[in-house]
Backbone as a ProteinNet text record, in pm:
[ID]
protein_1_A
[PRIMARY]
MDRVFRTFIDSLYSNTDIPALGTAMTGIAAALDLGTFAYLFVGRQSNAEVKLISNYPTAWTSHYLANGYEEIDPVIDRVVRTREPFQWGCECWSHQICDPQFQLLEDAAHF
[TERTIARY]
90.5	-9.4	59.5	193.1	286.2	349.5	367.3	433.2	302.9	209	25.5	72.2	57	56	220.5	305.5	432.9	389.1	372.9	335.2	284.4	147.4	29.2	97.3	188	252.3	369.1	441.1	534.1	446.8	352.5	307	215.5	171.4	119.2	236.6	315.3	475.6	501	505.6	533.2	495.7	327.1	234.1	163	175.4	65	-18	-35.6	-163.6	-305.7	-431.7	-513.7	-534.8	-508.4	-518.6	-446.3	-289.5	-200.1	-244.9	-300.3	-322.3	-465.1	-559.9	-639.1	-570.9	-487	-443.5	-391.6	-333.5	-243.6	-380.1	-476.3	-612.4	-678	-704.1	-763.7	-695.8	-525.2	-452.4	-464.5	-455.2	-472	-624.1	-749	-848	-844.5	-771.8	-784.5	-733.8	-617.6	-489.1	-598.5	-674	-719.8	-874.8	-925	-1014.4	-1177.9	-1138.5	-1258.5	-1271.2	-1450.7	-1506.1	-1511.7	-1550.1	-1527.3	-1497.6	-1414.2	-1363.8	-1420.9	-1419.7	-1435	-1326.9	-1313.8	-1223.2	-1271.3	-1294.7	-1403.3	-1332.7	-1267.7	-1197.6	-1300	-1337.8	-1427.8	-1362.2	-1327.6	-1247.8	-1327.4	-1217	-1311.7	-1387.6	-1376.6	-1472.8	-1605.2	-1688.9	-1817.8	-1780	-1715.1	-1726.3	-1646.3	-1551.5	-1442.4	-1459.4	-1410.6	-1432	-1389.2	-1489.7	-1504.7	-1397.4	-1353.1	-1227.8	-1302.1	-1296.8	-1322.8	-1238.9	-1208.9	-1086.6	-1197.8	-1252.2	-1365.8	-1339.3	-1363	-1411.4	-1524.8	-1610.1	-1752.5	-1794.6	-1918.7	-1927.7	-1944.3	-1862.7	-1881.8	-2036.2	-2124.2	-2253.7	-2338	-2311.9	-2313.5	-2246.2	-2076.4	-2009.9	-2073.3	-2099.5	-2124	-2298.7	-2373.7	-2513.8	-2449.8	-2424.5	-2374.3	-2338.6	-2279.6	-2139.7	-2299.3	-2345	-2404.8	-2515.9	-2567.8	-2699.4	-2642.1	-2502.2	-2442.1	-2443.4	-2466.8	-2492.1	-2407.7	-2261.3	-2178.5	-2191.2	-2318.1	-2327.3	-2454.7	-2533.1	-2599.9	-2584.9	-2467.3	-2435.1	-2393.2	-2463.9	-2473.4	-2351.9	-2317.7	-2135.1	-2038.9	-2073.3	-1983	-1989	-2107.2	-2142.3	-2082.8	-2081.6	-2053.2	-1868.3	-1816.1	-1692.4	-1618	-1682.1	-1642.8	-1698.3	-1774.1	-1784.9	-1713.1	-1634.9	-1575.6	-1494.3	-1402.6	-1265.5	-1266.2	-1384.3	-1401.8	-1510	-1448.7	-1515.6	-1667	-1760.3	-1910.3	-1933.1	-2079.8	-2128.8	-2229.2	-2271	-2356.2	-2451.3	-2562.1	-2634.7	-2802	-2916.8	-3023.9	-3050.9	-3037.9	-3108.7	-3016.6	-2916.6	-2844.9	-2918.4	-2930.5	-2952.2	-3037.1	-3193.8	-3330.4	-3413.8	-3336.2	-3428.7	-3365.3	-3225.4	-3141.3	-3081.6	-3162.1	-3111.3	-3264.6	-3212.9	-3311.9	-3385.5	-3522.5	-3576.5	-3455.9	-3397.1	-3328.3	-3176.2	-3141.3	-3013.6	-3093.2	-3227.1	-3254.5	-3284.9	-3346.8	-3343.2	-3214.7	-3111.6	-2991.3	-2935.8	-2936.1	-2910.6	-2991.5	-3149.3	-3239.1	-3203.6	-3140.6	-3093.7	-2983.8	-2831	-2777.4	-2792.4	-2900	-2911	-2976.5	-3067.5	-3078.8	-2976.2	-2882.5	-2763.9	-2663.2
-108.4	26.2	116.6	151.9	241.4	235.8	201.9	188.4	271.6	233.5	278	453.7	471.3	600.6	683	627.2	706.6	719	599.6	646.3	754.4	753.6	885.7	1014.4	1014.9	1094.1	1163.4	1126	1140.8	1176.7	1093.6	1113.5	1321.2	1320.7	1442.8	1560.4	1527.3	1617.3	1668.5	1555.2	1575.8	1600.6	1615.8	1643.8	1773.3	1865.2	1994.4	2019.2	1963.1	1972	1860.9	1908.1	1840.3	1721.9	1654.1	1531.1	1456.2	1465.7	1411.7	1374.8	1460.1	1452.6	1379.2	1347.8	1269	1124.1	1113	967.8	934.1	997.8	1008.7	930.5	1021.5	996.4	837.6	876.2	688.4	570.6	576.6	538.1	450.2	541	562.4	457.9	531.8	470.5	324.2	297	163.1	74.5	140.4	68	10.3	134.4	123.3	29.6	-11.5	-75.7	60.6	165.2	222.5	221.5	258.4	258.2	380	479.8	637.4	703.6	825	965.1	1056.1	1153.7	1283.2	1390.7	1488.5	1567.5	1711.4	1815.2	1922.8	2049.4	2122.1	2273	2414	2432.9	2556.1	2687.4	2802.7	2892.4	2962.7	3103	3176.1	3254.1	3300.2	3414.2	3363.1	3434.9	3395.9	3369.2	3410.5	3356.6	3268.3	3253.2	3152	3007.2	2950.8	2827.5	2732	2622.2	2525.1	2384.1	2349.7	2234.2	2106.7	1999.9	1837.7	1780.6	1668.8	1569.3	1474.1	1297.3	1271.2	1140.9	1024.5	882	894.6	936.2	928.2	927.5	892.3	932.9	1085.8	1092.6	1240.1	1268.1	1224.1	1270.5	1281.1	1256.4	1294.9	1410.2	1390	1519.2	1635.4	1629.3	1773	1799.2	1695.8	1758.7	1852.9	1771.4	1803	1963.5	1977.5	2124.6	2246.6	2144.9	2284.7	2301.2	2232	2263.7	2317.1	2342.7	2421.7	2348.2	2215.3	2134	2144.9	2199.7	2259.9	2325.1	2402.3	2527.5	2445.9	2340.7	2278.6	2122.1	2082.8	1950.2	1941.1	1849.9	1843.9	1761	1672.3	1604.7	1717.5	1831.2	1924.6	2014.2	2065.2	2104.4	2059.4	1931.9	1793.7	1842.1	1812.6	1821.8	1949.9	2085.8	2156	2174.5	2148.2	2132.5	2048.8	1909.8	1840.7	1777	1712.7	1652.8	1497.3	1474.5	1317.1	1237	1128.3	1043.9	1044.6	994.1	1004.2	950.6	891.8	782.3	896.2	880.6	996	908.8	955.1	982.9	965.1	912.8	965	931.5	789.5	707.6	757.6	820.7	845.5	1007.5	1066.9	1191.8	1292	1159.4	1221.9	1333.3	1311.3	1428.9	1530.5	1519.8	1659.6	1759.4	1714.1	1799.1	1891.4	2024.5	2042.8	1991.7	2037.6	2004.3	1965.5	2112.8	2087.8	2009.7	2019.5	1899	1725.8	1685.5	1573.2	1542.4	1633.8	1627.3	1590.8	1659.8	1648.7	1499.8	1425.3	1283.5	1224.5	1264.8	1168.1	1134.3	1302.5	1294.9	1204	1245.5	1131.7	1024.1	952.2	785.8	751.7	830.4	820.8	800	851.8	877.5	695.3
-36.6	-4.8	32.5	46	80.1	-43.1	-178.3	-276.1	-374.3	-356.9	-428.8	-395.8	-255.1	-222.5	-315.2	-265.5	-333.9	-472.3	-531.7	-631.9	-719.3	-646.3	-673.7	-620.6	-490.5	-482.3	-616.7	-591.7	-756.5	-874.4	-870.9	-996.4	-979.1	-865.6	-857.7	-848.4	-815.1	-817.6	-965.3	-1037.1	-1161.3	-1277.4	-1217.7	-1359.4	-1305	-1395.9	-1333.1	-1391.2	-1551.8	-1617.4	-1575.2	-1602.6	-1521.2	-1633.6	-1771.8	-1792.8	-1725.8	-1715.9	-1608.3	-1440.4	-1428.3	-1298	-1244.4	-1386.7	-1411.9	-1414.4	-1514	-1520.5	-1371.3	-1299.3	-1179.7	-1068.1	-1073.5	-986.4	-1015.6	-1110.9	-1212.6	-1185.6	-1162.3	-1135.4	-948.7	-892.4	-744.7	-701.5	-771.6	-757.7	-818.2	-902.8	-945.6	-877.7	-772.7	-692.3	-569.1	-561.1	-417.4	-406.9	-539.5	-558	-574.3	-585.4	-630.4	-725.7	-778.6	-876.3	-966.7	-914.7	-961.6	-856.2	-885.6	-834.8	-882.6	-774.3	-914.4	-779.7	-848.9	-746.6	-855	-772	-815.5	-784.2	-817.3	-801.2	-833.5	-682	-728.1	-684.5	-772.2	-755.7	-639.4	-555.5	-475.6	-499.3	-640.3	-708.6	-758.5	-761.9	-839.7	-983.5	-1074.9	-1185.8	-1236.7	-1113.3	-1154.2	-1213.2	-1272.3	-1381.3	-1263.3	-1301.9	-1184.3	-1266.1	-1240.8	-1314.3	-1216.6	-1288.6	-1233.4	-1315.7	-1229.4	-1251.1	-1237.7	-1333.7	-1260.1	-1383.8	-1322.6	-1406.4	-1421.9	-1362.2	-1400.3	-1537	-1598.7	-1715.3	-1786.8	-1874.9	-1934.2	-1952.7	-1969.2	-1998.1	-1837.1	-1778.6	-1615.1	-1575.6	-1553.9	-1554.3	-1610.2	-1752.9	-1838	-1789.8	-1749.3	-1708.8	-1580.7	-1478.7	-1342.8	-1331	-1412	-1439.4	-1510.8	-1619.4	-1692	-1617.1	-1522.8	-1410.6	-1275.2	-1294.9	-1210.3	-1043.4	-1063.5	-917.8	-820.6	-849.2	-747.1	-653.1	-686.3	-606.6	-493.1	-512	-432.1	-392.2	-440.8	-424	-260	-188.1	-46.4	22	-67.8	-75.8	-51.3	-142.8	-135.2	6.3	23.2	160	274.1	285.3	387.5	398.4	295	258.1	320	309.6	316	485.9	546.6	679.7	754.4	695.8	813.3	704.3	769.3	711.3	765.9	840.4	863	781.1	731.6	663.2	694.7	571.7	594.1	472.4	481.3	410.6	313.5	209.2	112.1	-15.5	-19.3	-95.6	-46.4	-160.8	-178.6	26	59.7	145.5	287.6	288.2	411.9	435.8	332.6	382.3	341.1	303.9	257.6	371.7	480.9	598.9	606.2	606.2	616.1	519.3	375.5	254.4	231.2	159.5	72.5	-51.3	-88.9	-176.4	-338.4	-371.1	-477.7	-453.6	-327.5	-339.9	-325	-290.8	-307.9	-443.6	-539	-680.5	-735.4	-694.6	-751.1	-750.4	-593.8	-574.9	-685.2	-707.8	-737.6	-932.8	-955.5	-1090.9	-1123	-976.2	-1039.2	-1040.7	-935	-961.7	-1079.4	-1138.5	-1316.7	-1369	-1328.9	-1443.2	-1447.3
[MASK]
+++++++++++++++++++++++++++++++++++++++++++++++++++++++++++++++++++++++++++++++++++++++++++++++++++++++++++++++

């Protein structure tokens, strides 16, 4: 496992463009037996471009970004508030999220 993380860290240091970082992230996700991953960068300015590195289907990620879901995503909201691991999905948060957030999760489930 140590070698997996070292390889990943080396890849992060040596690659600075988004496609190369995506390749490094895909590699570690596979090594950790994770089916999918997403890394989203949202700038601090309101008009900043959102950058996404993910192996989710392009149809979903394009739909997600086109609808501005990063603004209401309950997963992002939770990540901002805590550094602790947590479960997520419609069944986990149906009583804790607002209607637009629930609709986003429903939309994701259909994809």
